[in-house]
C-alpha positions, 0 to 999 in steps of 0.5 A: 382014069383020073382024068376021066373021073375030073371030066365027069365031076366037072360035067356033073358040076356043069349040069347043076349049074344049069339046073340052079340057073333054070331054077332061078327062073322058075322060083321068080316066075312063081313069086310073080304069080302070087304078087300082083302088079310085080311087072311094074315093080321096076319102075314104081318100087325098084328097091323092092324089086331087087329085094324080091329078085334077090331072095328068088335068085337065091332060093332058086340056086340054094334049092337046086343045089341043096337036091344036087347035094342030097342026090349025090350029083355034087361029091361035096361036104353039104355046109348048107348055112355057109352055101345060103349066106354065100348064094344070098351075097352073091345075088344081092351084090350085082343087084345093088350095083344095078340099083345105083347104076341104072334108073330105072331098072328094065328087062334085059338088064346085064346085071340080072344075069350077072346076078344069077352067076354069082349066086351060083358060084356063091353057092358052090365057093364054101365047097371050094374052100375044103381042106383035105 
């Protein structure tokens, strides 16, 4: 019985993480519709591109995670401020490393995916540090 609950909690977490990954793409796409010429930012304005990308990744992760907490898909304390800060740090650290290592930043850079995953892990990290 206990292992069944653990498996259900893991599957819920995995589903929420997938939703967060998808929402990073949706938020980035919506922002790209609002800012003309954003497709050229990686080559022309890489610092601004990284700044915008970190924000969109973090917003996507945070909003999907907040919804999961609100709808009780995740059984954890909200700790929204800590989750937002951790998601931002998780998103920006790999992007800054990519900015330093790759000139110019191009589509398909592996650090973009790493940034999304570390932002998702950053969102969940405060919940894993709960004291019983």
